[in-house]
N, C-alpha and C positions, 0 to 999 in steps of 0.2 A: 744522665745518671743510668748506670746499668746494674741490674740485680741478677747475678749469676748468668750473664750472657743475654738477658732480656732487658731492653730499656723500658722506661715507664710508658712511652707512647705506644709501644706494641702491647704492653699489658692492658693499657686503657682501651685500645681497640678491641682486644679479645673480650674484655668484660662487656663492652658495648654490644658486640655481636651476640654474646651469650644472652644478654638482657633482651635484645631484640627478638631472638629466637624464643625465649621464654614468654615474651609478650604475645608473639604470634600464636604460640600454642595455647595460651590462656584466653586471648581475646579475638583471635582471627576467625575468619569464616570457616565453615565446615562444608565440604563436598559430601552430601548425604547419599548420592546415588547418580547413576547414569542410565539413561534410557535411549535406545536406538530403535527407530522404526523406519520402514520403507513404505511409501505410498505411491499412488498412481502418477504423481508428478515429481517424485524425488525421494531423497533420504533425509531424515531429521534426527539429530542427536540433541538430547536435553541433559544438561548438567545441573542437577538440583542442589541449590545452596540453602543454607539457613540464614544468610545475610548477604547483602551486596558485597562484591569483591572485585578487586582489580584482575584483569586477565590480559594475556597477549596471545596472538595466534600466528603460527609460522607454517607456511606450506613448503614441503620438501619433495624432491623428485628422486627417482631411481633408488629405491622404490618410492611410489607415491604415498605420502603421509601428510596428515595435518596434526600439528603439535599445539596443544593448548597449555600454557603455563599460568598457574594461579598463585601469585606470590601472597604469602600470609594466609594461605588456606590449607587446612589439613584434610586428609582423605579418611572418611569413615571406613572401617574395615568392611569391605563388601566385595562380592565377586564382580568382575567386569562382565558386561553384557556380551552376548553373541553378536557377530556381525549381521548386517542386513543391508540389502541394496548396494550402494556404492561402498559401504564400510565392510571390509573383510574381517577385521578384528579390532579389539580395543585393548590398550595396555596402559599401565600407570607406572610412574616413577617419581624420583625426587632429584632433580639436577643439582639443586643446592638446598641447604637446610632452610626449612620454612616454606618451600615452594613445592606445590603439587603439580606434576606434569601428567597430562593425559595425551596419549598418542593414538590417533585413528589411522590404521593401516587401510589404504584405499585400493579398490579393485581397478580404478582408472584414474586418469589425470584430470577429471572434471573439477572445475574450480568451485569452492564453496562460496555461498552468498555471505555478505558481511554479517558477523555474529551480532546478537542483540540480547539484552536482558529483558525478560518478561516477568512482571510481578504477578503473584497469585496469593491467596490466603495461606498457602503452605510455604511461602517464601519465594525468593527470586529464582529464576531459571535461566541459565545461559543456553541460548538456542543457536545451533549451527545447522544449516541446510545445504544440501547438494542437489541441484536440479537434475532431473533424469527420469527414466521410466521405472515403475515399480508395479506391485501387484495390488496393494490395498487401496481403498477409496479414502482420500483425505477428507472428504466432506463428512464422513462419519466421525472423524477425529474432531473436526470443528464443532459438530453438533454435540458431542459428548462434553466439550469444554464450556459451551455457552447455553445449552438448553437441556431441559430435563427429558424431553422426548426426542429421540434421534430423528434427524431429517433424512428424507429420501435422497438418494444419490441423484446427482444431476444427469440428465440424458446426455449422451455423447453425440455431438453433431458430426456427421461425416462430411469432410471437406468436399465442396462441389466445384468441379472444373468447368469453366465456360466452354461449350463445344467449339466456340469460334477460335479458341486457342489452339485447336488441332490443325489449323491451317498450315500450309507450307511457307507462309509468309516468313521472312527472315526474322522479324521481331517476335513473332509467335514462337518460332523454333527456339529462340533464345530463352524465353520464359519456360517453354515446355521442357527444355533440357535440364532445368533445375531439379527435376525429379519429384515424385509425389511423396515428399517427406516433410515433416514438420519439426521445427526446432523444439528443444526441450523447454518445459515450463517450470519455473521455480515452485517449490512446494508451498502450499497454502498454510501459513502459520495460524495456530489457534488464536482467536481474538483474546485480548486481555480480559481478565475477569472483571465484571462490573460489580462494584461494591454497593450495597444498599445503604443509602444515607437519606436523612430527612431533607426534603426540598428546601432550597435556600429561602424561598419566599412562600409563605403559606397563602394559598389562594382561597377566597371565600367558598365555602361548600355550596354546591349547586348541582342540580340534576345534570348528568352528562349523557346526552343522547348518543346512542350507539351508532356509529357510521354504517351506512349500508355495506354489505359484504363486497369486498373488492374482487374483481375477476383475477384469480391467481393461476398463472400457468407458467411453466418453464419456457424460457425464451431461447430458441435455438440461435446460435451465432449466425451472422450473415454469411453468404457464400464466400469462400476464400480460395485463392489460388495456392496450391501446395508449393512450398519452397523450403530450402534448407535453413538451419539456424543462422548461418552467416548469409546475409542478403547477397544477391548475385553481384558479379563484378561491376563496379561503378555505381552501385546502389547503396543507399543508407536506409536504416529503419526509421519509421516515424516514431518520434519520442513523445509520449504522453505523460506530462507531469501531473501527479495526483497529490492533492494537498488535503490530508485529513485535518479538519478544523480543530482549533483549540489545542489542548494538551498540557501536560505538566500541571502547574499550579492553576491553570485556567480550565475548569471542568466543562465550560460551555453550559448549555441548558441542562436542567435536571428534571427528569420525569417524575410522575407521581409516586412511583415505586423506588425512587432514588437512583435511577439509571443516569449515568453521566454521558452527555453527548460525546465527549472526547473519546470514550471507549467504543461506542457504537460506530462512529464514523471511521475510526482506525480499522475496525474489523471489515467494514464495507470496502474501504480503500485497499486493504490487502487483498481482498477477493477480486476487486477490479484489476489490480496489478497482476494477479495470477492469470486472469483471463486475457488481459492484453498481451502478456508475455507468451501465451499459448497461441496468439494470433499471428500468422505469417505477415512479416513486413512491419510489425509494431514492437515497441519496447516501452515498458513502464519505468517511470522514475518517481519513487515515493519521496515527497518533500519531508515528511515526518514518518520515521519507521518505528517509533516507540512512543512511550508516554513522556514526551518532552515538549517544552514550549518553544516556539519559534516566533519572533516578532513578525507582525503582519507584513511590513514592507520586504522582509527577507524571504518570504515564501515564493513570491513570483521571481525574485532575483535568483533564487536557487534553481528555479525552472529555466531561467535564461542561461545560467551557467551550464546546465545540462543540455542546452541547445534544443529545448522542447519545441515541438510543433503545436502543442495545445496545452493549456493549463486548466485543470478541473479541480475546484475546491469543493470538498464533500462536507455537508453539514446535516443536522437534524433539527428542524425548526421548533420554535416554541411560541405560544400565543396566550394572551390573557384568557381567551375563550378556549377552554379545554376540550370543546367539541370540535374544534378545527382539525381538519385532517387532509391528507393528500400531499403529493410531491410538487415541487416548483423548481424552475430554473431561472436564474437571474444573470444579467450581464451588466457591465459597467456603464454608468452615465455620470458625467461630471457636470451636467446641467439640469439636475432635477431627478425626480423619481416618478415611476409609472403609477404609483398608488401610495396611499398613506401606509399601508402594510409594508410595502417595499422600503419606504423611507424609515419606518420604525425598525425594520429588520436590519437595514444597513447601519443605523445608529447603534444598535445593540452589538452587532458583529464588530464594528469599528472600535467599540470600547474595550475589546479584548486586551489591547496593549496596556490599558490602565490597570487591568487585573494583573498583568505580567510585570507591572512596574516600569514600563518603557515610556520615555519622553515622547510626546506627540508634536514636537516642534517641527515646522515645515520650512523647506527651502522654496521660496516663491519661484525663482528661476528654474529650479529642477522641476517643479510642478508644471510650469508652462511648457518646458521641453517635453516632458512626459505626455502631456495632453496632445501636443502636436504629433508625437510618435504614435499615440494610441488611436488617433482619428482614422488612420488607415486600417485599423483592426476592428473597428466598431461593427461594420457590416459583416465581416467574417465571423465575429463572435456571435452576432445575432443569428446568422445562418446555422452555425454549429449548434447553438443552444436550442434552436427550433427542432433540429434533428434529434437531439437528446430528449427534449420534452415529448416528442412523438414516441420515442422508445419507451419512456416511462408510463405512457398511457396503457401499454400492454401489461403493466404490473398492477395497476389500479387507478382509481380516479385521481386526477391531478387537481391541485388546489385552485389553480388558475388555468384558463384555456390557452393563454398566450405566454410567451416569455416576458418577464418583467425586468425592469432595470432600476438601478439606484447607484449612489456613489459609494461602492464597497472599497474599503482601503486595501483589502487583500488582492484586488484586481488591478490596482492603480499602476503597479510596476510591470505589468505583463505587456510584452511587446509581441504577443502572439494571440491567436483566438483564445479567449478566456471566459470562463463562466463559473458561477457558484450554484451548486445543485443542493437543494434542500430535499433530502430523501423522504421526509415525513415529519409529522408533528410529534415530537417526543413528549410534549405536554398532554397529549391525548392518551389515556391509559391503554386503549386498544392498539393504537399505533406504536406505543412504547413496547408492547409485547411483541408485535410483528418485527420491529426493528432489531430485536434481540434474537430473532429466529434465523439460523444460518441459511435455511432454504430461501427465506425472503431476502436476505442479504445477497444471496447468489442471483436471485432474479433481478434485483436492483442493479447489480453490477453488469449483468448481461444486457439490460435495457440501456444503460449508459454507453456500454461498448458498442452496441448496435447503432446508436445515434452517432457516435464518433466515426464508426466505420462508414455509415451512409454519407456523412459530410465529406470524408476524404475520398470516397469514390466519386463524388460530384466535383470536388476541388482537390485533385491529386497534386501534391507538391513535386516539383522536378527532382529527379534523381532517386525516386522511391519505387517500390514495387507497384504501388497504385498508379503512378504515372506510366510505368512500362505496360501495365495491364490496359490502361486507357489507350495508349498508343497502339497496342496490338489490336484492340477492339476497333479503333478507327481504321487501321490499315485493312483489317478483314472486312469491315463494312464497305470500304471503298472498292476492295477487290470483288466483293459480292455484287456490287452495283454496276460493275463494268460489263459491257456486252461480251 
């Protein structure tokens, strides 16, 4: 049936489109503002929303642009921010009705990191970051977001070149020819806001002894060989998989002031990733980049898919004794635990999938095959964990003198050196406060990185810068010892 040249189906479609547009205007999200900042490790753009919204990102070249489309989102009347760092300018548009488009004109073809949504009391924020050099100190930005007192900026460690690499040996010349430059590091995103909630379990009131003051000092990164962002010909970067524990509907342990473990460990993990990406020859892979839940068996599997050389799961411990304090490092054991505390901790961490509503059914054959595969990595995990525990001693007193072990589900699927790092006791009020301090988070990350670095210097995987450096040192040593 046609009505003056328009059939009923076309009319119905037009009505539906108008209704959808009206619904988006009435109920869709609103883009309240855009903030652009340049820091010492890159450029950060924040799109501030009043509610979570869908988005899509497109990279374009000639000229270089990044286009962000927000379907069902309207733009509040506001001036676009000035460019900074990688961003030359910011424009807005509307490609189709009901969709807001933001265009970032870029000064170079540097690739943006994967966008993410960060939640805060003021509403969700879509964060986009471009790694590179800038002028401002990103640590000040982290401190402003998570602490009432700004943290001091971290000291910059000058890369140290082993004098032996100056030899005319062919291997040494290959490494030296890479030039004294360092790859760009991604910007350090601000940790998610920690919301104050009442603890899930009320502990009986008792006097809480104040732990002795920890020795706090900034830890300089280990000596490094300068190299370009792209590892030399025939080489590959060491991939370190970082797993922030818990997330999403699983808050993890809850401190006396209501701090959620999932938020603290995500902040520490992001800082560790930033430092790893700033280290020549290494690249970080974050298993969880936002406040989302990932099943325990899937965490190590994601590390395996990323071809990780090491798996580090970051947590913040809790204990019935609120006076307990200090960091710890654990490795996997399928044949018992090193202590009652280690067994209790493993049971508590392994119950996370129950909180997430995941079935814990097991495949006996798969478990046997995994145990056979893991047996070759037990010693490597113990060695690597020992180096990390040694690094953590520089931050403060550790809870145990040695690496402990238990049957941690999150480590069972790891076919590489793997460990679980408890950065402190969030159940201790003093440690809870320290874990929220960006300066302390930075020290913890540096301590873990130094332990990782020390392990790979001693055990360099083939085809990496660490292996090339070891080969050069051996060749120079042999040359120096000849008559």
